[in-house]
N, C-alpha and C positions, 0 to 999 in steps of 0.2 A: 505354405507358411509365410507370413509377412515378416520382414526384417526391419526392426525399428532403427530409425536414424538417430543421430545425436539430438538430444532434447534438453540439454542443460549440463551443468557441471557442478560437482560438489566435492569438496576436499582439495588437497594441494597436489602438486606434482609428485609422482611416486617414482619408484625405482623401475628400471627397464624390465619388460617382460619379453620372453621369447615365444615365438609362434611359428610352428612348422607347417608348411603347405606342401605335402607330399614330397616332391623332389625340390629341395631348396629351402633355406630357412632364413628369411629376413628377420632382423631384430628390430623391435619397436621400443619406444619409450624414452628416447633422448629428450632431455629438457630443451625446448625450443630456444631458450636464451643461451644455451651452451654449445651451439653448433660450432664445429671446428673447421678444419681446413676446407674440406670439400663438402660443405653443408648444402642441403637442398634449397631450392628456390621456392620458399613458401610465401604465400601472400597473406596469410593469416588474419584473424580477427581477434580482438581482445575480449569479446564477450558474446553471450548468446543473443543479444539484442542487435548485433551488427548484421549486415547483409550476409547471407549464407555463402558457403565456399564456392570456388570456381568450378569444381568438378562434381558432376551429378552422382548421386547414390544409386547404384544399380540394385534392383530387386527382381526376383524371379518372375514377377507378374508383368514386367515391362521389357520391351525388346530394345536392342541397341539402337535401332533406327529412330527411336523416340528421342534419343539424346544427341542427335546430330553427330558432329565430328569431335566430341569431347575427348575421345581416346584415340583419334586418328593422328597420333603425334608425329608420324613421319610425313604427314602432309602439312608442312609448315607454310602457312599463308600469312600475308600481311594482316596484323590484328585489327585493322580498321577498314580495309577494303579487300573483299574476298577475291577480287580478280587479279591480285598480285601474288604470285607464288614464289617462295624462296627455296623450298625444299624439293626433295625427290618425290616421285609418285609413291602412293601409299604402300603397295606391295613391293617387297624387296626380296631379291633372290637370296637363297640361303648361303651362309658362309661356313666354311669348314675350319676356318682358323680366325684368330683375332685380327681385326683390321689394323690394330695398333697395340703395342704391348703395354699393358697396364703397369708392368714393373718399371717402364721408362717414364711414366707420367710424372712420378714424383709428387710432392706436395708443394703448393705455393708457399713461399716464405711469409711469415707473419708480418703484418704492418700495423699501422695505427688504427686501421678499420676493423681488424679481426682479432680474435683472441683464441687461445689454446682451448681445446676440449679434450676431456678424458674419454669420451664415449662418441663413437661414430657409427651410424647405421650402415650396415653393409649387406650385400647380397652375395651368397656363396653357393656354388653348385654342390649338391650333396655328393660326398666322396671325392671332391676335387682337392687338389693340393694348393691351389692359389688362395691368397688371403681374401679374395672377393673384391667387389667394387662397391663404392659408396653410393648412397642414394642419389647424390648429385650426378655421378657418372651414369647411373642407370637411366636417368632422365635425359641425358645428353646423347653423345655420339659414340659411346663405348659399346663394342659388340662382344658377345660372349663366344668363346671357343666351343666347339662340339655342340653347336646349337641344333644340330640335326639328330641328336641322340634321343629325343623324347617325342612321344606321340600323345594324342589327346588322352588315350587310356592311361598313360604314365602320370598325367597331371590330374587324373580323376575328373576330367571334364564331362559334362552331361551331354545328352544327345544333341543339343544345340551348339556344342563347342564352347561352352562357358564354364568358368570356374568360380567358386564362391570363396571370397577372402574376408575373414573376420579380423578386425584390428582391435586389440585391447590395450588399455593403459590404466594403471592403478589410479583410482580416484575419478575416472571418467566413464561415461557410458560407452560401451563398445559399439562399433559400427561395422556393418556387413555390406560388402560390395560384390556385385556380379560383374566379372570381367570377361570380355570376349577374347578368344585365343585364335590367332591366325596360324594357318598351316601352309606348308608348301610340299606337295607330293606326300601328304600324310604326316609330315614331320612338323613340329612346332617351331614357329619363329620365336625362339626363346628370348632374344634381346627385346622384342616387342612386348612380351609378357612381363619381363622385368621392368620395362619402362612404365607399363600400365599399373603394375603393383606399386611402383615408386610414386606415381601420381595419386593413387589412392591413399598412400601414407601421407603425402603432402596435404591432401584434402582433409584428412583426419587432424593433422596438426593445425590447419587453418581454423577449424571450428573449435579447437580446444586450447588455443593459445590465449593467454592473458598476461598483463604485466606481472613480473616476478613479485614475490612477496616483499612488502615494504617499499614498493615503488608506485608512483601515480602517473597519470597522464591527463591531458586536457583534450576535450572533444569539441569540435566546431562543425557546423553544417550550414549550408545555404538551401533554402526551401522556397519553391514557387507556390504562391497561394492565390486562390480565387475564393469566391463566396462559398463554394461547395466542395473544394478539392485542395489537397496539399500534395506537393511532390518534392521529395528530397532529391536534389540534383547532384549534391556532392557532400562528402564527409571527410574529415581529417582528424587525426589525433597526433599529439606530439608537443614537445616543449624544448626542442634542441635546435641549434643552428651551428653552421661550420665557422670556425675562426678564420680570420682574414688570411692567415698563412696557409690554409688548406683549401682555398677556393679553386676548383678546376676551371680551366679556360675554354674547354670544349663545349660547354653548355649542356653536358649530359649528367649533371648532378644538381640537386637542389641545395642552394645556399642556406635557406631558411625552412626548417621543418616544423615550425609552430603550427598548431592546429588551424588557426584562423587563416594562415597563409596557404596551407594545403587545401582547405575547403574552397578558398577563392580561386586557386589555380585549377582545382577540379571543376568548378563552375565554368571557367573559361573553356576547359576541354569539352564539357557537355555542350556549351553554347556552339562551339565550332562543329562538333559532331552533329548537333541538331540541324544546323544550317546545311551541312553536307547531306543529311538524310532528306531534307526538304528539296534540295537541288539535284538529287541523284537521278540518274537516267533509268533507274529501275521502276518498279510499281509506284504509282503516284502516292505521295506522302504529304499530309497536311499536319503541321505542328499545331497542337492545342495551345502552345505557349508563345510562339513567335509568329510575327507577321512581317511581310515585306512592304516597305513604304514605296511611294512613287519614285523617290530618288534612288531606289535600288537597295537601300540599306535595310537591315532587319531591326526589329524592336520587339519588346514585350507587347503582347496583345492588350487591348483595353480591358481593364479589370484584373490583370495579372500583376501581382506584387511579389517582390523578392524579400524574404526575411532571412535573418542570420541568427543562429543559436550558438552560444558559447557557454561551456559548462562552468566557467569561472571568469572573473574579470580579466580583460586583456592586459598583458604586461605593459608597463610604461605609465604614462600620466594618469590613466583612468584608475589604476590600482594602487598608486603610491600612498595615499592617505589610508586606504583600506588595510594595506599590509602593515603600515606603521601602527595601527591599532592593536595588532597581535603581538608586537614585540614587548618584552619586559622592560622595566625601568633601567636596568643595567645596560641592555643593548642600546636603548635610546640615548643614554648618557654617553656611551662609547661613540655612537654615530655623530652626536652633537659636538664631541671633542675633536673630531677629524676636520681639519680645515682644508677646504678645497679652494682652488683658485676662483676668482670672481668669474661668473659665467656671463660672457658678452650677450647682448641682445640677439635673438634668433640663432644662438649657438646651440650645439647639441651636447647633452651631458652623457657621460659614460655610465650605463647601468643605473644604479640607485645613488650615485654620487649627487650631492646637493638634493637629497631626498626631501628636504623641507620646501623646495621650490615647486610650485604648481604651474602647469601650462607650458613646461619646457619639453623639447624633443629629447628622446633618450635612445641609446643603442642597446642591443641585446649583447650578452645576457645581463641580468640584474646583479649577479654576484661579482664582487670586486676581484675575487681571486681567479676568475675565469679568463681565458684568453680573449682579447678584444676581437670584435667582429665588425663587419660593415653592414650589418642588418639593423634597420630601425625597429623600434618597439612596435608591437601590434596596435597599440593606441594610435601611434603616428600613422601607421599604414591604413588603418580603418578611416582615420580622418582624411587622408589623401584620397581614398576611394570615394569619400563623400563629395569630392570635387571632380575627380577624373572618371568615376565609375569603376565597376569591378572588372570590366571587360579587358582592360589593358590596352597597350598601344597597338599591337597587331590587330586584334579583333575590332578595334575602333574603326578600322577601314571597312569593316563589314557591317557593323551595328551602330546604332545610336547609343549614347551613354546609358548604362544600366545601373541604377542606384538601389541601395538597400532601403526599404521603407520602415523596417522594424528590426531592432536588435533585442533578443531575449537572452538574459544572462542568469546563470545559476550560481549557487553556493554563496549567496549574500543573505545574511540573517535579516528578518523583517525589521528589526530595530535599527539597522544601518542603511536601509534602502533609500531614505531621503537624502542622506549624505552622499551615498555612492551615486545616486542618480544625478546629483549636481556635479560630481566629479566626471561622470561619463559625458554629461552634456558639454562641459567645458573641453574635455579631452578629445571628443570625437567629432565636434563641429563648431562649437561656439568660439574657440580661439582662432577660427579662420574667418571671422566676420569682416576682417579688414581687407580681404582679398579683393583685387580690382582687375579689370581688363579681361575677364573670362570671355572667350568667344562662344557664341551660341553653337550648339545647344547645351554647353556645359554650365553648371550652376553649383551653388553650395547647397547640398542636400542635408536635411535635418531629420534623421530617422527618429522614430519613437524609441524610448529606452524602457524596457520592461524587465521584470524579474520572475523567476520561477522557483518554487520550493521543491521541485522534483530533482533529486540528487543524481548525479552521474556516478555509477557504481565504482568507477576507478579514479575518481577525483581524490585530491590529497586528503580532504577531511572526511570523505566517506570511508576511508580505511580506518581500522581500529587496531592499534593506535594510528594517528595520522602519519601518512607516508613521509619519509624524510628526503627522498630523492625522486627525480623524474625518470620515467622509463626511456631508455635509449632508442627504442623502436618507434616508428611512426606509421600509422595506417592511413592510406588514402583510398577513397572509393568514389567512383563516378557512375551515375545512373545511366542506364541504356548503353553503356560502352561495351564493345566486344571484349575488352580486357578491363573489367570494372575495378579491380582492386589489386593492391600490392602493398608490401611492407617495406619501409625504408629504414636504413640506419646510416648515419653520417652522409646523408644525401644520395646514397646509392640504394639499389634494390637489395633487400636482405638476402643473403645466401649466394650472391654472385661473386665469384672469385675475382681478384684484382685483374687478372689477364683478360677477363671477359667484360669488364665494366664499360668499355668503350664500344662494345658490340651493339649494334642497333637492336638486336633481339632482346637484350637485357637492359635497355635504356629505360629509366623511370618515365612513366607516361606523363608526368607533370613537369618534367625538366624543360628548360628553355628550348633545347634543341628539338625535343619531341613535339612541343607545341608549335614550333616554327615549321617543321615538316608538315604537320596537320594543317596549319594555316595556309600554306602554299597550295596544298591539295584542294582544300575547301574553296579557296579563292578562285581557282580555275573552274571548279564545278558550278560556282555561283555566277559565272559569266563576267567577272571583273577582268580588267586588262591585266595580262600576265606578261611580265618581262623576266629576263634572266635574274634569278634571285642573287642578291649580294649578301653581305654579312647580316647577321641578326640585328646588329646595331643600325645598319643602314636601312633595313626594313622597318624598324621602329621609327626612325627619323622621318620616313616618308609619310607618316600619319601627321600631317601638318597641323590640323586643328587640335589634335590631342597634345602635340608638343607645345602649341601656343598656350593651352590651358595649364600644362605642366610648368611652363615658364612663369605664368602668373602666380602659381602656387609656390614653386621652389626657386625661382630666379631672383635676381637682385630686387630687394624691396618687398618680396613676397613673404607671407607669414611663416613659411617653411624654408626660408633662405639658407639656413644652415644644414639642410638635409644631407646626410652622408650617402654617397653613391659609390657603387663598386666600380663604375666607370667603363670606358670603352675596352679596357684591357681584357675584361671578362665577357665581352659581347662581340668580339671580332672573329666569330666563327661562321663558316658557311653551312649550307643546308646539309652537306655530307659530313659535317663534324670537323672538317679540317680548319686550321687557323689561317689567318691572313698571311702570317710570315711563312707558313708551310706551303701555301698555294697562292702565289702572287697573281693578281688580276691584270689583264691587259686592257 
């Protein structure tokens, strides 16, 4: 019998259902946006058109060996290079008692990043007196007591030592998984079974999560294009960023989670990993997209172009006039009545203040009642990438500047496209025509601006009625990556408790620190001179040509002279995550 996988969703989130699996009864059905204290680490996707989940669907026709190490969760290896192991060997000796008391774990106190939940998924041994363990604990290092009490027969395992798990949730297609069961002296490694069931639940949540009712999100992607092939290298969703008062200094959280920023950071990750694959000591690998020049630097192959897709206009200067066209006369009169201080030349405006001015730099967010941030608008950032390239300072030491050749924008009515095209031309590159002193090979890039009528399913105006607020979660996905996707909230991975946020295993793959670690590893593989790494800020400053181009753009007399920067305070961390004041250098 074939077991159908998830093939779409219809209806809204329903009430939790219970499902018994012989001995033990895990509960399913918690709303993903309501995870409480010890919620699972799910990497989810917002819709069926996104890349599929991280965990394979097991069917009776396929064997475990076909799926690699997907459920070998005790063999914790480096997610990018398999020769670095962090965990214990796969098989673990049975335990007759708990390695730590769940009653002493307690619950992490609530903070600004998490919220209370009335429902928590738990695993509980049938007939046991304890309250059980949460899904997050089952996926981590909690061990079940009396794990030697069950045999394969007790769990109704088949002759191959596998069990069938069917997960149901009201309003969604059920999914069936086939899970391998490990034994020791004929007895089941129960904590391993619990961990694998937990991962199956997480996979189910990945494929079935979407923005809550009444909320929207923005989608952006970067695509490599040739005459006969398209390759999506990165994808991001989101419309949130951290206020200045909550920026972490260790580099392990994202300051800006707007879709365009996540897509660009994902492209940097793909670029570094692609270089690493090409320079690996393993089987020969030739990239279809990158080539290595005579000077040792990498670049896009001839005939390869980079396109950018955004489901709506980027925030900032490109969308100011477009958004103004949707406001009613009363709101327009109210904004006109607010007197803002005169904006000096090359200064930065906060949000939509001085919204009648065009061509000015703006910070996020647009709403005046939101806490101020140090993040520039996406219009300003895309314009900067049209001078500096999307590769950033670190990767500029390995690659030539990489520019976007075409930007495709959605959610613009045909009647407004001429006006919006003029705004995008001004905002994304034309206002930088005065730039001078750019060192070769940097230049002012002028991408084509195009529009699409294909609507993104979770955009503001695709909802009926139009969504009033943005989704707090952000999805990021990187092609060909060993850990391709994860969901972020407030700059951290969704579901990671505060005490684990600074653990390297739970670090966002697009954070400054994660990219710094990857850069140093790839730099060594590529044969570049390697010295003892300093701080992240020092590593960026060593890219002399990039910094010279950046000075031409944002330095005195540059068109972006008033650019707001977070500064060295948030970039003075070392490759191990320690801060300069915590680890003085000799």
